[in-house]
C-alpha positions in Angstrom: 0.0 0.0 0.0 1.4 3.4 -1.0 1.8 6.3 1.3 -1.0 9.0 1.1 -0.1 12.1 -0.9 -0.3 15.5 0.7 0.1 18.6 -1.4 3.0 20.8 -0.3 2.6 24.1 1.6 3.1 27.3 -0.3 5.1 29.0 2.4 8.6 27.6 2.1 10.4 28.7 -1.1 13.6 30.4 -2.3 14.7 32.7 -5.1 18.0 32.7 -6.9 19.4 34.8 -9.7 21.3 32.8 -12.3 23.3 33.7 -15.3 25.9 36.5 -15.6 25.1 37.8 -12.1 25.3 34.4 -10.2 28.4 35.2 -8.2 27.3 38.7 -7.4 23.8 37.6 -6.3 25.1 34.7 -4.3 27.1 37.1 -2.1 23.8 38.5 -0.9 21.7 35.8 0.9 19.1 38.5 1.6 18.0 38.3 -2.0 16.7 34.7 -1.5 14.2 35.7 1.2 10.8 36.8 0.1 7.4 36.8 1.8 5.4 36.3 -1.4 5.8 35.3 -5.0 3.0 35.7 -7.5 2.6 35.8 -11.3 3.6 32.2 -12.1 1.1 31.9 -14.9 1.0 30.8 -18.5 -1.9 30.8 -20.9 -2.7 30.5 -24.5 -4.3 33.2 -26.6 -6.7 31.8 -29.1 -8.0 32.9 -32.5 -11.6 32.1 -33.6 -11.9 30.7 -37.1 -15.2 30.3 -38.8 -15.4 27.5 -41.3 -17.6 28.0 -44.3 -20.7 25.8 -44.2 -20.2 24.8 -40.6 -22.7 26.7 -38.5 -22.6 24.6 -35.2 -19.3 26.0 -33.9 -16.2 28.0 -34.6 -12.7 26.6 -34.4 -10.5 27.9 -31.5 -6.9 27.8 -32.6 -3.9 28.4 -30.3 -1.8 31.5 -30.8 1.4 32.5 -28.8 1.6 31.7 -25.1 1.3 34.6 -22.7 3.0 34.9 -19.3 2.1 37.1 -16.4 4.8 39.3 -14.7 6.6 37.7 -11.8 6.1 39.7 -8.6 8.5 39.2 -5.6 7.5 40.8 -2.3 9.8 41.2 0.7 10.8 43.5 3.6 12.9 46.4 2.4 16.6 45.5 2.5 18.9 48.1 3.9 22.2 46.2 3.3 24.0 45.4 0.0 21.6 43.6 -2.3 22.2 42.6 -5.9 18.4 42.8 -6.6 18.1 46.3 -5.2 21.1 47.4 -7.3 19.9 45.7 -10.4 16.4 47.2 -10.1 17.8 50.6 -9.2 20.1 50.7 -12.2 17.4 49.3 -14.6 14.3 51.1 -13.5 16.0 54.2 -12.1 18.2 54.8 -15.1 15.4 55.9 -17.5 16.9 53.5 -20.0 20.2 55.5 -20.1 21.8 52.2 -19.2 21.1 48.9 -21.1 18.8 46.4 -19.5 20.7 43.4 -18.2 18.3 40.3 -18.3 18.9 37.6 -15.8 17.5 34.1 -15.3 15.6 33.6 -12.0 15.2 30.2 -10.3 12.3 29.7 -7.8 12.3 26.6 -5.7 9.3 25.2 -3.7 10.9 23.5 -0.6 9.5 20.8 1.7 9.6 20.9 5.5 13.2 19.7 5.5 14.3 22.4 3.0 14.7 20.0 0.1 13.4 21.3 -3.3 10.2 19.7 -4.7 9.4 21.9 -7.7 11.5 24.4 -9.7 10.5 27.2 -12.0 13.2 28.8 -14.2 12.3 32.2 -15.6 14.2 33.0 -18.7 15.5 36.5 -19.6 13.8 38.3 -16.7 14.3 42.1 -16.4 13.0 44.7 -13.9 9.7 46.2 -14.8 8.5 47.9 -11.7 9.7 48.6 -8.1 7.2 49.6 -5.5 7.6 50.4 -1.8 4.6 50.0 0.5 3.1 53.2 2.0 4.8 54.5 5.2 2.5 55.6 8.0 3.2 56.8 11.5 -0.2 55.4 12.5 0.8 51.8 12.0 3.6 49.5 13.3 4.4 47.2 10.4 7.3 46.2 8.2 8.1 48.3 5.2 7.8 46.1 2.1 8.9 46.4 -1.5 7.4 44.7 -4.6 9.8 43.8 -7.4 8.0 43.1 -10.7 9.8 41.3 -13.5 9.0 40.7 -17.1 10.4 37.5 -18.7 10.2 35.6 -21.9 8.9 32.3 -20.6 9.3 29.8 -17.7 10.1 26.2 -17.3 8.5 24.1 -14.6 10.3 20.9 -13.3 9.0 18.4 -10.8 12.1 17.4 -8.9 10.6 14.1 -7.7 12.4 11.9 -5.2 15.5 13.1 -3.2 17.7 10.8 -5.4 16.7 12.6 -8.6 16.6 16.2 -7.2 20.3 16.9 -7.7 20.3 15.6 -11.3 17.1 17.4 -12.4 18.2 20.7 -10.7 21.6 20.5 -12.3 20.0 20.0 -15.7 17.7 23.0 -15.2 20.4 25.3 -13.9 22.7 24.4 -16.7 20.0 25.5 -19.2 19.5 28.7 -17.3 23.2 29.7 -17.0 
């Protein structure tokens, strides 16, 4: 008899920047900590085609896939942060500096910190940077939202602990 399956929680995850900035991003472990990630979404656009003589239906044909923007939310970081520098130079430059796309790796982790599912976001670049309102009437953490556009993402089920290292290495090698 097999063990019952329980879907994983959505509260334990990590974020990594891969590609040309890997070493610089790895120096800042603050950039892996986020309170929320959203925008992992892909969908097909469709085109309706009417066929002459067929009045019962129209054909729905797939067009290009569309992807939502990736939104990362965290407490404002006041120490050295690759992401803060990257966003500041990209969004704050008014396009006087070239955009530097990076690949982003998001891992869903189990209760022991082992990866279960990986999403690799290809050619991500800063689109929006928002800081939450500051109010002297409330006692809460100041947060920032980092929004990224990207070309597409890959999703990989990492499976058993024995296959995690192999599948993760294959994904990261494609993202580097």
